[in-house]
N, CA, C and O atoms as CSV, one atom per row, in Angstrom:
chain,resi,resn,atom,element,x,y,z
A,1,UNK,N,N,0.812,-1.176,0.000
A,1,UNK,CA,C,0.000,0.000,0.000
A,1,UNK,C,C,0.867,1.256,0.000
A,1,UNK,O,O,0.562,2.229,-0.690
A,2,UNK,N,N,1.929,1.230,0.764
A,2,UNK,CA,C,2.852,2.364,0.784
A,2,UNK,C,C,3.447,2.547,-0.619
A,2,UNK,O,O,3.641,3.665,-1.095
A,3,UNK,N,N,3.719,1.448,-1.236
A,3,UNK,CA,C,4.282,1.496,-2.580
A,3,UNK,C,C,3.286,2.136,-3.542
A,3,UNK,O,O,3.674,2.912,-4.415
A,4,UNK,N,N,2.000,1.810,-3.384
A,4,UNK,CA,C,0.970,2.398,-4.239
A,4,UNK,C,C,0.857,3.904,-3.986
A,4,UNK,O,O,0.709,4.695,-4.917
A,5,UNK,N,N,0.931,4.282,-2.704
A,5,UNK,CA,C,0.857,5.700,-2.371
A,5,UNK,C,C,2.071,6.442,-2.953
A,5,UNK,O,O,1.953,7.552,-3.473
A,6,UNK,N,N,3.219,5.805,-2.852
A,6,UNK,CA,C,4.435,6.422,-3.392
A,6,UNK,C,C,4.313,6.554,-4.907
A,6,UNK,O,O,4.642,7.582,-5.499
A,7,UNK,N,N,3.822,5.463,-5.510
A,7,UNK,CA,C,3.630,5.442,-6.953
A,7,UNK,C,C,2.624,6.516,-7.360
A,7,UNK,O,O,2.826,7.221,-8.349
A,8,UNK,N,N,1.536,6.639,-6.591
A,8,UNK,CA,C,0.513,7.639,-6.881
A,8,UNK,C,C,1.073,9.039,-6.713
A,8,UNK,O,O,0.779,9.924,-7.517
A,9,UNK,N,N,1.867,9.249,-5.689
A,9,UNK,CA,C,2.474,10.562,-5.454
A,9,UNK,C,C,3.410,10.917,-6.602
A,9,UNK,O,O,3.439,12.058,-7.063
A,10,UNK,N,N,4.177,9.923,-7.059
A,10,UNK,CA,C,5.090,10.164,-8.193
A,10,UNK,C,C,4.294,10.502,-9.463
A,10,UNK,O,O,4.652,11.410,-10.212
A,11,UNK,N,N,3.219,9.757,-9.682
A,11,UNK,CA,C,2.390,10.011,-10.864
A,11,UNK,C,C,1.697,11.375,-10.772
A,11,UNK,O,O,1.600,12.098,-11.763
A,12,UNK,N,N,1.216,11.716,-9.571
A,12,UNK,CA,C,0.612,13.036,-9.381
A,12,UNK,C,C,1.637,14.140,-9.639
A,12,UNK,O,O,1.332,15.161,-10.257
A,13,UNK,N,N,2.849,13.913,-9.155
A,13,UNK,CA,C,3.922,14.877,-9.371
A,13,UNK,C,C,4.242,14.984,-10.869
A,13,UNK,O,O,4.443,16.081,-11.390
A,14,UNK,N,N,4.285,13.843,-11.548
A,14,UNK,CA,C,4.549,13.815,-12.993
A,14,UNK,C,C,3.415,14.516,-13.756
A,14,UNK,O,O,3.658,15.270,-14.698
A,15,UNK,N,N,2.177,14.253,-13.331
A,15,UNK,CA,C,1.018,14.895,-13.962
A,15,UNK,C,C,1.098,16.402,-13.768
A,15,UNK,O,O,0.872,17.155,-14.716
A,16,UNK,N,N,1.409,16.851,-12.580
A,16,UNK,CA,C,1.532,18.288,-12.303
A,16,UNK,C,C,2.647,18.890,-13.144
A,16,UNK,O,O,2.508,19.984,-13.693
A,17,UNK,N,N,3.760,18.159,-13.238
A,17,UNK,CA,C,4.882,18.627,-14.061
A,17,UNK,C,C,4.485,18.694,-15.530
A,17,UNK,O,O,4.814,19.652,-16.229
A,18,UNK,N,N,3.770,17.661,-15.994
A,18,UNK,CA,C,3.307,17.637,-17.398
A,18,UNK,C,C,2.316,18.769,-17.654
A,18,UNK,O,O,2.359,19.410,-18.704
A,19,UNK,N,N,1.425,19.013,-16.695
A,19,UNK,CA,C,0.455,20.107,-16.857
A,19,UNK,C,C,1.174,21.452,-16.952
A,19,UNK,O,O,0.824,22.292,-17.781
A,20,UNK,N,N,2.175,21.651,-16.103
A,20,UNK,CA,C,2.938,22.897,-16.130
A,20,UNK,C,C,3.677,23.034,-17.464
A,20,UNK,O,O,3.733,24.117,-18.047
A,21,UNK,N,N,4.233,21.938,-17.927
A,21,UNK,CA,C,4.930,21.963,-19.221
A,21,UNK,C,C,3.944,22.264,-20.355
A,21,UNK,O,O,4.251,23.037,-21.263
A,22,UNK,N,N,2.758,21.650,-20.295
A,22,UNK,CA,C,1.723,21.902,-21.313
A,22,UNK,C,C,1.308,23.364,-21.269
A,22,UNK,O,O,1.180,24.002,-22.314
A,23,UNK,N,N,1.096,23.906,-20.067
A,23,UNK,CA,C,0.712,25.313,-19.927
A,23,UNK,C,C,1.817,26.219,-20.477
A,23,UNK,O,O,1.538,27.205,-21.159
A,24,UNK,N,N,3.074,25.875,-20.174
A,24,UNK,CA,C,4.204,26.644,-20.676
A,24,UNK,C,C,4.261,26.586,-22.204
A,24,UNK,O,O,4.489,27.597,-22.868
A,25,UNK,N,N,4.048,25.382,-22.747
A,25,UNK,CA,C,4.060,25.229,-24.208
A,25,UNK,C,C,2.896,25.983,-24.859
A,25,UNK,O,O,3.042,26.538,-25.949
A,26,UNK,N,N,1.745,26.000,-24.187
A,26,UNK,CA,C,0.595,26.752,-24.705
A,26,UNK,C,C,0.914,28.243,-24.733
A,26,UNK,O,O,0.621,28.929,-25.713
A,27,UNK,N,N,1.523,28.746,-23.643
A,27,UNK,CA,C,1.903,30.167,-23.607
A,27,UNK,C,C,2.907,30.476,-24.722
A,27,UNK,O,O,2.784,31.485,-25.417
A,28,UNK,N,N,3.884,29.611,-24.881
A,28,UNK,CA,C,4.893,29.799,-25.927
A,28,UNK,C,C,4.249,29.762,-27.315
A,28,UNK,O,O,4.589,30.550,-28.197
A,29,UNK,N,N,3.316,28.833,-27.482
A,29,UNK,CA,C,2.610,28.723,-28.759
A,29,UNK,C,C,1.779,29.985,-29.023
A,29,UNK,O,O,1.712,30.468,-30.154
A,30,UNK,N,N,1.151,30.509,-27.975
A,30,UNK,CA,C,0.348,31.720,-28.124
A,30,UNK,C,C,1.243,32.902,-28.517
A,30,UNK,O,O,0.882,33.693,-29.388
A,31,UNK,N,N,2.400,33.018,-27.879
A,31,UNK,CA,C,3.341,34.091,-28.215
A,31,UNK,C,C,3.804,33.949,-29.659
A,31,UNK,O,O,3.830,34.927,-30.406
A,32,UNK,N,N,4.167,32.732,-30.050
A,32,UNK,CA,C,4.623,32.495,-31.426
A,32,UNK,C,C,3.502,32.749,-32.432
A,32,UNK,O,O,3.750,33.259,-33.524
A,33,UNK,N,N,2.290,32.399,-32.072
A,33,UNK,CA,C,1.141,32.654,-32.939
A,33,UNK,C,C,0.943,34.159,-33.139
A,33,UNK,O,O,0.703,34.624,-34.254
A,34,UNK,N,N,1.050,34.920,-32.023
A,34,UNK,CA,C,0.932,36.378,-32.121
A,34,UNK,C,C,2.053,36.964,-32.980
A,34,UNK,O,O,1.827,37.871,-33.782
A,35,UNK,N,N,3.271,36.430,-32.799
A,35,UNK,CA,C,4.394,36.893,-33.615
A,35,UNK,C,C,4.150,36.583,-35.097
A,35,UNK,O,O,4.445,37.401,-35.968
A,36,UNK,N,N,3.616,35.413,-35.364
A,36,UNK,CA,C,3.325,35.017,-36.741
A,36,UNK,C,C,2.266,35.926,-37.357
A,36,UNK,O,O,2.397,36.357,-38.503
A,37,UNK,N,N,1.216,36.213,-36.589
A,37,UNK,CA,C,0.174,37.126,-37.081
A,37,UNK,C,C,0.768,38.501,-37.389
A,37,UNK,O,O,0.488,39.088,-38.435
A,38,UNK,N,N,1.585,39.002,-36.473
A,38,UNK,CA,C,2.218,40.306,-36.669
A,38,UNK,C,C,3.116,40.296,-37.908
A,38,UNK,O,O,3.120,41.245,-38.692
A,39,UNK,N,N,3.870,39.219,-38.070
A,39,UNK,CA,C,4.754,39.109,-39.232
A,39,UNK,C,C,3.940,39.028,-40.522
A,39,UNK,O,O,4.317,39.633,-41.525
A,40,UNK,N,N,2.842,38.298,-40.509
A,40,UNK,CA,C,1.971,38.217,-41.689
A,40,UNK,C,C,1.387,39.587,-42.036
A,40,UNK,O,O,1.309,39.963,-43.206
A,41,UNK,N,N,0.979,40.326,-41.003
A,41,UNK,CA,C,0.442,41.671,-41.229
A,41,UNK,C,C,1.510,42.584,-41.828
A,41,UNK,O,O,1.230,43.351,-42.749
A,42,UNK,N,N,2.738,42.500,-41.301
A,42,UNK,CA,C,3.832,43.315,-41.828
A,42,UNK,C,C,4.145,42.926,-43.268
A,42,UNK,O,O,4.382,43.790,-44.112
A,43,UNK,N,N,4.143,41.641,-43.541
A,43,UNK,CA,C,4.393,41.175,-44.910
A,43,UNK,C,C,3.301,41.672,-45.853
A,43,UNK,O,O,3.590,42.100,-46.971
A,44,UNK,N,N,2.052,41.617,-45.405
A,44,UNK,CA,C,0.951,42.079,-46.248
A,44,UNK,C,C,1.070,43.576,-46.514
A,44,UNK,O,O,0.839,44.037,-47.632
A,45,UNK,N,N,1.436,44.337,-45.468
A,45,UNK,CA,C,1.636,45.777,-45.673
A,45,UNK,C,C,2.768,46.020,-46.665
A,45,UNK,O,O,2.675,46.905,-47.515
A,46,UNK,N,N,3.836,45.232,-46.555
A,46,UNK,CA,C,4.968,45.386,-47.475
A,46,UNK,C,C,4.551,45.046,-48.908
A,46,UNK,O,O,4.944,45.725,-49.857
A,47,UNK,N,N,3.754,43.990,-49.048
A,47,UNK,CA,C,3.260,43.611,-50.389
A,47,UNK,C,C,2.366,44.717,-50.941
A,47,UNK,O,O,2.486,45.092,-52.107
A,48,UNK,N,N,1.470,45.240,-50.102
A,48,UNK,CA,C,0.583,46.321,-50.542
A,48,UNK,C,C,1.387,47.557,-50.957
A,48,UNK,O,O,1.107,48.185,-51.979
A,49,UNK,N,N,2.377,47.884,-50.153
A,49,UNK,CA,C,3.228,49.039,-50.462
A,49,UNK,C,C,4.012,48.795,-51.753
A,49,UNK,O,O,4.177,49.697,-52.574
A,50,UNK,N,N,4.480,47.588,-51.913
A,50,UNK,CA,C,5.203,47.224,-53.140
A,50,UNK,C,C,4.305,47.368,-54.360
A,50,UNK,O,O,4.739,47.857,-55.402
A,51,UNK,N,N,3.051,46.940,-54.229
A,51,UNK,CA,C,2.090,47.072,-55.336
A,51,UNK,C,C,1.838,48.543,-55.663
A,51,UNK,O,O,1.726,48.917,-56.831
A,52,UNK,N,N,1.748,49.377,-54.619
A,52,UNK,CA,C,1.567,50.812,-54.847
A,52,UNK,C,C,2.757,51.389,-55.607
A,52,UNK,O,O,2.590,52.182,-56.533
A,53,UNK,N,N,3.965,50.979,-55.201
A,53,UNK,CA,C,5.167,51.460,-55.880
A,53,UNK,C,C,5.200,50.968,-57.334
A,53,UNK,O,O,5.565,51.713,-58.244
A,54,UNK,N,N,4.820,49.719,-57.532
A,54,UNK,CA,C,4.815,49.159,-58.886
A,54,UNK,C,C,3.820,49.927,-59.766
A,54,UNK,O,O,4.114,50.248,-60.917
A,55,UNK,N,N,2.646,50.213,-59.208
A,55,UNK,CA,C,1.639,50.979,-59.945
A,55,UNK,C,C,2.160,52.372,-60.253
A,55,UNK,O,O,1.984,52.861,-61.368
A,56,UNK,N,N,2.794,53.014,-59.293
A,56,UNK,CA,C,3.342,54.366,-59.497
A,56,UNK,C,C,4.436,54.343,-60.571
A,56,UNK,O,O,4.510,55.244,-61.405
A,57,UNK,N,N,5.271,53.322,-60.544
A,57,UNK,CA,C,6.328,53.189,-61.561
A,57,UNK,C,C,5.705,53.050,-62.940
A,57,UNK,O,O,6.175,53.661,-63.900
A,58,UNK,N,N,4.656,52.255,-63.044
A,58,UNK,CA,C,3.980,52.088,-64.337
A,58,UNK,C,C,3.374,53.405,-64.803
A,58,UNK,O,O,3.444,53.738,-65.986
A,59,UNK,N,N,2.778,54.157,-63.875
A,59,UNK,CA,C,2.214,55.461,-64.217
A,59,UNK,C,C,3.310,56.407,-64.699
A,59,UNK,O,O,3.134,57.124,-65.684
A,60,UNK,N,N,4.452,56.402,-63.991
A,60,UNK,CA,C,5.555,57.270,-64.377
A,60,UNK,C,C,6.140,56.865,-65.724
A,60,UNK,O,O,6.528,57.724,-66.516
A,61,UNK,N,N,6.205,55.561,-65.989
A,61,UNK,CA,C,6.687,55.102,-67.289
A,61,UNK,C,C,5.740,55.566,-68.400
A,61,UNK,O,O,6.183,55.970,-69.475
A,62,UNK,N,N,4.444,55.505,-68.130
A,62,UNK,CA,C,3.454,55.965,-69.110
A,62,UNK,C,C,3.612,57.462,-69.346
A,62,UNK,O,O,3.612,57.917,-70.490
A,63,UNK,N,N,3.747,58.231,-68.262
A,63,UNK,CA,C,3.945,59.671,-68.396
A,63,UNK,C,C,5.233,59.971,-69.159
A,63,UNK,O,O,5.270,60.875,-69.994
A,64,UNK,N,N,6.289,59.209,-68.870
A,64,UNK,CA,C,7.568,59.388,-69.541
A,64,UNK,C,C,7.425,59.146,-71.049
A,64,UNK,O,O,7.959,59.901,-71.861
A,65,UNK,N,N,6.704,58.093,-71.405
A,65,UNK,CA,C,6.475,57.789,-72.817
A,65,UNK,C,C,5.681,58.908,-73.480
A,65,UNK,O,O,6.003,59.329,-74.591
A,66,UNK,N,N,4.644,59.389,-72.798
A,66,UNK,CA,C,3.845,60.492,-73.333
A,66,UNK,C,C,4.701,61.736,-73.530
A,66,UNK,O,O,4.579,62.424,-74.544
A,67,UNK,N,N,5.571,62.025,-72.556
A,67,UNK,CA,C,6.434,63.199,-72.672
A,67,UNK,C,C,7.419,63.032,-73.833
A,67,UNK,O,O,7.694,63.993,-74.551
A,68,UNK,N,N,7.944,61.835,-74.020
A,68,UNK,CA,C,8.852,61.590,-75.146
A,68,UNK,C,C,8.122,61.829,-76.466
A,68,UNK,O,O,8.676,62.423,-77.391
A,69,UNK,N,N,6.879,61.363,-76.546
A,69,UNK,CA,C,6.099,61.585,-77.762
A,69,UNK,C,C,5.853,63.075,-77.984
A,69,UNK,O,O,5.957,63.569,-79.107
A,70,UNK,N,N,5.528,63.784,-76.909
A,70,UNK,CA,C,5.311,65.230,-77.028
A,70,UNK,C,C,6.589,65.932,-77.466
A,70,UNK,O,O,6.545,66.851,-78.284
A,71,UNK,N,N,7.720,65.507,-76.929
A,71,UNK,CA,C,9.011,66.088,-77.323
A,71,UNK,C,C,9.259,65.839,-78.811
A,71,UNK,O,O,9.682,66.737,-79.537
A,72,UNK,N,N,8.988,64.601,-79.258
A,72,UNK,CA,C,9.160,64.288,-80.680
A,72,UNK,C,C,8.291,65.193,-81.546
A,72,UNK,O,O,8.748,65.693,-82.574
A,73,UNK,N,N,7.038,65.409,-81.137
A,73,UNK,CA,C,6.127,66.281,-81.887
A,73,UNK,C,C,6.680,67.701,-81.899
A,73,UNK,O,O,6.696,68.355,-82.942
A,74,UNK,N,N,7.135,68.181,-80.734
A,74,UNK,CA,C,7.672,69.543,-80.653
A,74,UNK,C,C,8.926,69.692,-81.518
A,74,UNK,O,O,9.104,70.707,-82.192
A,75,UNK,N,N,9.796,68.674,-81.497
A,75,UNK,CA,C,10.999,68.735,-82.325
A,75,UNK,C,C,10.640,68.737,-83.805
A,75,UNK,O,O,11.261,69.450,-84.593
A,76,UNK,N,N,9.646,67.947,-84.185
A,76,UNK,CA,C,9.194,67.945,-85.574
A,76,UNK,C,C,8.623,69.307,-85.960
A,76,UNK,O,O,8.874,69.802,-87.058
A,77,UNK,N,N,7.860,69.906,-85.062
A,77,UNK,CA,C,7.298,71.230,-85.310
A,77,UNK,C,C,8.417,72.261,-85.464
A,77,UNK,O,O,8.378,73.100,-86.364
A,78,UNK,N,N,9.403,72.192,-84.586
A,78,UNK,CA,C,10.542,73.114,-84.657
A,78,UNK,C,C,11.276,72.940,-85.985
A,78,UNK,O,O,11.610,73.922,-86.648
A,79,UNK,N,N,11.526,71.689,-86.368
A,79,UNK,CA,C,12.201,71.423,-87.647
A,79,UNK,C,C,11.392,71.985,-88.806
A,79,UNK,O,O,11.961,72.544,-89.743
A,80,UNK,N,N,10.070,71.845,-88.753
A,80,UNK,CA,C,9.195,72.394,-89.785
A,80,UNK,C,C,9.291,73.907,-89.840
A,80,UNK,O,O,9.351,74.493,-90.921
A,81,UNK,N,N,9.307,74.541,-88.670
A,81,UNK,CA,C,9.421,75.999,-88.617
A,81,UNK,C,C,10.780,76.463,-89.155
A,81,UNK,O,O,10.858,77.450,-89.886
A,82,UNK,N,N,11.833,75.755,-88.793
A,82,UNK,CA,C,13.165,76.109,-89.295
A,82,UNK,C,C,13.201,76.013,-90.813
A,82,UNK,O,O,13.755,76.878,-91.491
A,83,UNK,N,N,12.607,74.957,-91.334
A,83,UNK,CA,C,12.563,74.785,-92.782
A,83,UNK,C,C,11.772,75.910,-93.433
A,83,UNK,O,O,12.170,76.448,-94.466
A,84,UNK,N,N,10.649,76.259,-92.816
A,84,UNK,CA,C,9.821,77.345,-93.356
A,84,UNK,C,C,10.568,78.668,-93.293
A,84,UNK,O,O,10.483,79.466,-94.226
A,85,UNK,N,N,11.293,78.913,-92.218
A,85,UNK,CA,C,12.090,80.146,-92.086
A,85,UNK,C,C,13.147,80.198,-93.177
A,85,UNK,O,O,13.344,81.232,-93.814
A,86,UNK,N,N,13.835,79.060,-93.391
A,86,UNK,CA,C,14.867,79.018,-94.437
A,86,UNK,C,C,14.246,79.305,-95.798
A,86,UNK,O,O,14.796,80.064,-96.596
A,87,UNK,N,N,13.105,78.694,-96.050
A,87,UNK,CA,C,12.424,78.906,-97.330
A,87,UNK,C,C,11.990,80.365,-97.481
A,87,UNK,O,O,12.191,80.959,-98.541
A,88,UNK,N,N,11.406,80.942,-96.451
A,88,UNK,CA,C,10.964,82.337,-96.515
A,88,UNK,C,C,12.150,83.296,-96.639
A,88,UNK,O,O,12.066,84.310,-97.331
A,89,UNK,N,N,13.256,82.967,-95.962
A,89,UNK,CA,C,14.456,83.806,-96.070
A,89,UNK,C,C,14.978,83.800,-97.502
A,89,UNK,O,O,15.317,84.846,-98.055
A,90,UNK,N,N,15.037,82.615,-98.092
A,90,UNK,CA,C,15.478,82.497,-99.479
A,90,UNK,C,C,14.537,83.270,-100.404
A,90,UNK,O,O,14.980,83.999,-101.292
A,91,UNK,N,N,13.237,83.100,-100.181
A,91,UNK,CA,C,12.246,83.804,-100.998
A,91,UNK,C,C,12.383,85.315,-100.834
A,91,UNK,O,O,12.241,86.059,-101.805
A,92,UNK,N,N,12.655,85.770,-99.619
A,92,UNK,CA,C,12.828,87.191,-99.352
A,92,UNK,C,C,14.072,87.723,-100.059
A,92,UNK,O,O,14.043,88.804,-100.646
A,93,UNK,N,N,15.171,86.955,-100.002
A,93,UNK,CA,C,16.388,87.376,-100.703
A,93,UNK,C,C,16.145,87.474,-102.209
A,93,UNK,O,O,16.560,88.431,-102.861
A,94,UNK,N,N,15.465,86.463,-102.741
A,94,UNK,CA,C,15.169,86.472,-104.175
A,94,UNK,C,C,14.286,87.673,-104.536
A,94,UNK,O,O,14.504,88.324,-105.557
A,95,UNK,N,N,13.301,87.956,-103.699
A,95,UNK,CA,C,12.423,89.104,-103.936
A,95,UNK,C,C,13.230,90.396,-103.867
A,95,UNK,O,O,13.030,91.300,-104.678
A,96,UNK,N,N,14.135,90.484,-102.905
A,96,UNK,CA,C,15.000,91.664,-102.779
A,96,UNK,C,C,15.871,91.833,-104.017
A,96,UNK,O,O,16.019,92.935,-104.544
A,97,UNK,N,N,16.448,90.713,-104.474
A,97,UNK,CA,C,17.287,90.761,-105.682
A,97,UNK,C,C,16.459,91.211,-106.880
A,97,UNK,O,O,16.907,92.033,-107.679
A,98,UNK,N,N,15.258,90.671,-107.000
A,98,UNK,CA,C,14.387,91.061,-108.113
A,98,UNK,C,C,14.014,92.533,-108.014
A,98,UNK,O,O,13.925,93.227,-109.026
A,99,UNK,N,N,13.796,93.006,-106.787
A,99,UNK,CA,C,13.446,94.412,-106.595
A,99,UNK,C,C,14.607,95.302,-107.024
A,99,UNK,O,O,14.393,96.333,-107.661
A,100,UNK,N,N,15.835,94.912,-106.680
A,100,UNK,CA,C,17.011,95.689,-107.075
A,100,UNK,C,C,17.134,95.733,-108.602
A,100,UNK,O,O,17.435,96.778,-109.180
A,101,UNK,N,N,16.898,94.590,-109.243
A,101,UNK,CA,C,16.934,94.549,-110.705
A,101,UNK,C,C,15.858,95.461,-111.274
A,101,UNK,O,O,16.094,96.185,-112.241
A,102,UNK,N,N,14.682,95.423,-110.669
A,102,UNK,CA,C,13.565,96.265,-111.109
A,102,UNK,C,C,13.939,97.734,-110.972
A,102,UNK,O,O,13.711,98.525,-111.888
A,103,UNK,N,N,14.525,98.105,-109.806
A,103,UNK,CA,C,14.923,99.507,-109.583
A,103,UNK,C,C,15.962,99.949,-110.626
A,103,UNK,O,O,15.873,101.060,-111.147
A,104,UNK,N,N,16.928,99.105,-110.931
A,104,UNK,CA,C,17.953,99.462,-111.920
A,104,UNK,C,C,17.322,99.667,-113.285
A,104,UNK,O,O,17.703,100.590,-114.005
A,105,UNK,N,N,16.356,98.819,-113.659
A,105,UNK,CA,C,15.691,98.951,-114.941
A,105,UNK,C,C,14.875,100.241,-114.989
A,105,UNK,O,O,14.844,100.949,-115.996
A,106,UNK,N,N,14.210,100.522,-113.850
A,106,UNK,CA,C,13.402,101.744,-113.805
A,106,UNK,C,C,14.329,102.959,-113.919
A,106,UNK,O,O,14.005,103.904,-114.638
A,107,UNK,N,N,15.460,102.955,-113.236
A,107,UNK,CA,C,16.400,104.073,-113.297
A,107,UNK,C,C,16.958,104.254,-114.720
A,107,UNK,O,O,17.129,105.371,-115.208
A,108,UNK,N,N,17.235,103.096,-115.367
A,108,UNK,CA,C,17.795,103.189,-116.727
A,108,UNK,C,C,16.741,103.694,-117.711
A,108,UNK,O,O,17.077,104.358,-118.692
A,109,UNK,N,N,15.472,103.384,-117.456
A,109,UNK,CA,C,14.407,103.864,-118.318
A,109,UNK,C,C,14.144,105.356,-118.087
A,109,UNK,O,O,13.869,106.093,-119.034
A,110,UNK,N,N,14.228,105.799,-116.832
A,110,UNK,CA,C,13.957,107.173,-116.471
A,110,UNK,C,C,15.181,108.023,-116.817
A,110,UNK,O,O,15.047,109.122,-117.354
A,111,UNK,N,N,16.291,107.546,-116.529
A,111,UNK,CA,C,17.485,108.352,-116.625
A,111,UNK,C,C,18.214,108.283,-117.877
A,111,UNK,O,O,19.241,108.943,-118.030
């Protein structure tokens, strides 16, 4: 009977020790679970922020392409204006030369 009581006391002690270990493991698991949730939330925020940056980069690339196209149009317009200026300058010189010839003819007819 003493042996049974001793055995029971040892088992009760083991049960109490196991319960304490289980409680400790539950607390540790709860802490790790909270850490995991926090890490998942941080990862999700990072993914969301990354998506925002990716979207902004795409918008900026689109704007950049539009600006390049506008620059090309402006450069073409400038080239057209330069060509027109050159043509008008040449036409003006020719008109001036013709006017000088006209004046000389008029002077020779009058004088």
